[in-house]
C-alpha positions as CSV (number, residue, x, y, z in Angstrom):
1,M,9.2,-38.8,-32.8
2,K,10.4,-38.9,-29.4
3,K,7.3,-37.0,-28.3
4,D,5.7,-40.0,-29.6
5,L,7.3,-42.5,-28.2
6,L,7.5,-40.9,-24.9
7,L,3.8,-40.8,-24.7
8,Q,3.5,-44.4,-25.9
9,F,5.4,-45.3,-23.0
10,I,3.4,-43.2,-20.4
11,A,0.2,-44.4,-21.8
12,Y,1.5,-48.1,-21.7
13,L,2.7,-47.4,-17.7
14,L,-0.8,-45.7,-17.2
15,C,-2.6,-48.5,-18.9
16,T,-0.6,-51.4,-17.0
17,L,-1.1,-49.6,-13.4
18,F,-5.1,-49.6,-14.2
19,I,-5.5,-53.2,-15.5
20,Y,-3.3,-54.2,-12.8
21,A,-5.3,-52.6,-10.2
22,A,-8.5,-53.1,-11.6
23,S,-8.0,-56.9,-12.0
24,M,-6.7,-57.1,-8.5
25,K,-9.7,-55.6,-7.1
26,A,-12.0,-57.9,-9.3
27,M,-10.5,-60.9,-8.8
28,D,-10.9,-60.4,-4.6
29,F,-14.1,-58.1,-5.0
30,G,-15.9,-59.2,-1.8
31,Q,-12.5,-58.0,0.0
32,F,-12.7,-54.9,-2.0
33,R,-16.0,-54.2,-1.0
34,V,-14.9,-54.5,2.7
35,D,-11.8,-52.5,2.6
36,I,-14.1,-50.0,0.8
37,S,-17.3,-50.3,3.8
38,Q,-14.0,-49.3,6.4
39,S,-13.1,-46.4,4.9
40,P,-14.3,-43.2,7.0
41,L,-14.4,-41.1,4.1
42,L,-16.7,-43.3,2.1
43,A,-18.9,-44.4,5.0
44,N,-22.1,-42.9,3.5
45,V,-21.4,-44.0,0.1
46,P,-23.2,-47.3,-1.4
47,H,-20.1,-49.8,-1.1
48,L,-21.0,-52.0,-4.2
49,L,-21.6,-48.9,-6.6
50,T,-18.6,-47.2,-5.5
51,A,-16.6,-50.6,-5.9
52,L,-18.0,-51.4,-9.4
53,F,-17.5,-47.5,-10.5
54,V,-13.7,-47.8,-9.1
55,I,-12.8,-50.8,-11.4
56,V,-14.9,-49.8,-14.1
57,T,-13.4,-46.2,-14.4
58,E,-9.8,-47.7,-14.1
59,L,-10.3,-50.0,-17.1
60,T,-12.2,-46.8,-19.0
61,A,-9.0,-44.8,-18.7
62,A,-6.8,-48.0,-19.6
63,F,-8.6,-48.5,-22.4
64,M,-9.0,-45.0,-23.7
65,L,-5.0,-44.8,-23.1
66,A,-4.7,-47.7,-25.5
67,F,-6.2,-45.9,-28.9
68,P,-4.4,-42.8,-30.0
69,A,-8.1,-41.3,-31.0
70,T,-8.9,-41.1,-27.1
71,R,-5.6,-40.9,-25.5
72,L,-6.3,-37.3,-24.7
73,Y,-9.2,-38.1,-22.9
74,G,-7.7,-41.1,-21.4
75,F,-4.7,-38.8,-19.9
76,F,-7.2,-36.5,-18.5
77,L,-8.9,-39.5,-16.8
78,S,-5.7,-41.1,-15.3
79,S,-4.6,-37.6,-14.3
80,F,-7.6,-37.3,-12.3
81,L,-8.1,-40.7,-11.1
82,M,-4.3,-40.3,-10.0
83,L,-4.6,-37.3,-8.3
84,L,-7.7,-38.4,-6.3
85,F,-6.4,-41.5,-5.3
86,T,-2.9,-39.8,-3.8
87,V,-5.4,-37.4,-2.0
88,Y,-7.6,-39.9,-0.7
89,M,-4.4,-42.0,0.3
90,S,-2.9,-39.0,2.0
91,V,-6.1,-38.0,3.8
92,L,-6.3,-41.6,5.4
93,Y,-2.7,-41.8,6.3
94,L,-2.6,-38.3,7.9
95,F,-6.0,-38.1,10.0
96,Y,-6.9,-41.7,10.0
97,V,-5.3,-45.0,11.7
98,N,-5.7,-48.5,11.0
99,I,-7.2,-48.0,7.7
100,P,-6.8,-51.0,5.1
101,C,-5.5,-50.1,1.6
102,S,-8.2,-51.3,-0.7
103,C,-5.8,-51.3,-4.0
104,G,-5.2,-55.3,-3.5
105,G,-2.0,-57.2,-5.1
106,I,1.4,-55.7,-4.5
107,L,-0.1,-52.2,-4.5
108,G,-1.9,-53.5,-1.2
109,Q,1.1,-54.6,0.3
110,M,2.8,-51.2,0.3
111,G,3.0,-48.7,3.2
112,Y,0.9,-45.7,2.9
113,P,3.9,-43.7,2.6
114,A,5.4,-45.7,0.1
115,H,1.9,-45.7,-2.1
116,I,1.4,-42.4,-1.8
117,V,5.2,-41.7,-3.3
118,F,4.1,-44.4,-6.2
119,N,0.6,-42.7,-6.8
120,A,2.2,-39.1,-6.8
121,C,4.8,-40.3,-9.3
122,F,2.0,-41.7,-11.6
123,T,-0.2,-38.4,-11.2
124,V,3.2,-36.5,-12.5
125,L,3.4,-39.1,-15.5
126,A,-0.6,-38.7,-16.2
127,I,0.1,-34.9,-16.1
128,T,2.8,-34.9,-18.0
129,G,1.0,-37.1,-20.7
130,T,-1.7,-34.9,-20.5
131,L,0.1,-31.8,-21.3
132,L,2.4,-33.3,-24.0
133,Q,-0.5,-35.0,-25.8
134,Q,-2.5,-31.5,-25.5
135,Y,0.3,-29.1,-26.2
136,G,3.6,-31.3,-27.4
137,N,2.2,-30.7,-31.3
138,D,2.1,-26.5,-30.5
139,L,5.3,-26.5,-28.8
140,A,7.1,-28.4,-31.7
141,G,5.6,-26.0,-34.3
142,Q,6.7,-22.6,-32.4
143,R,10.1,-24.4,-32.7
144,K,10.3,-24.8,-35.9
145,Q,8.5,-21.4,-36.5
146,R,10.9,-19.8,-34.4
147,S,13.9,-21.8,-36.0
148,T,13.1,-20.6,-39.7
149,S,12.4,-17.4,-38.8
150,E,16.2,-17.0,-37.3
151,Q,17.4,-18.4,-40.3
152,H,15.9,-15.8,-42.7
């Protein structure tokens, strides 16, 4: 029961983050494309396709997290996205100067160090959700087996 509530809470937080981030990028799509075009890490990538891909992928992750049947895949995708975003932001911060953040909204207003910590926290949440979703039932079953065998 507690595991299910925790999983729903983590999924809700990630859904909220991805829907918010995708919405901010979509609402100011022109600026999002300009910001992507200024990234030295994405210089050789088609900016329009990259922008669309990021928005669609964020919305896909949110959609997958919203339904129990696809939640595990949503957690895997969320973990991958958050890890990718965290590494991307860290590389920009550590090796380049004056690169605008392409996140938009309140996320785009954060400084790089705060944004990296924010992303790292959501990465940990996504990985925790993945592990709980995938192995939580196995762990609960092992505890039940252990407690019943100890009683006999």
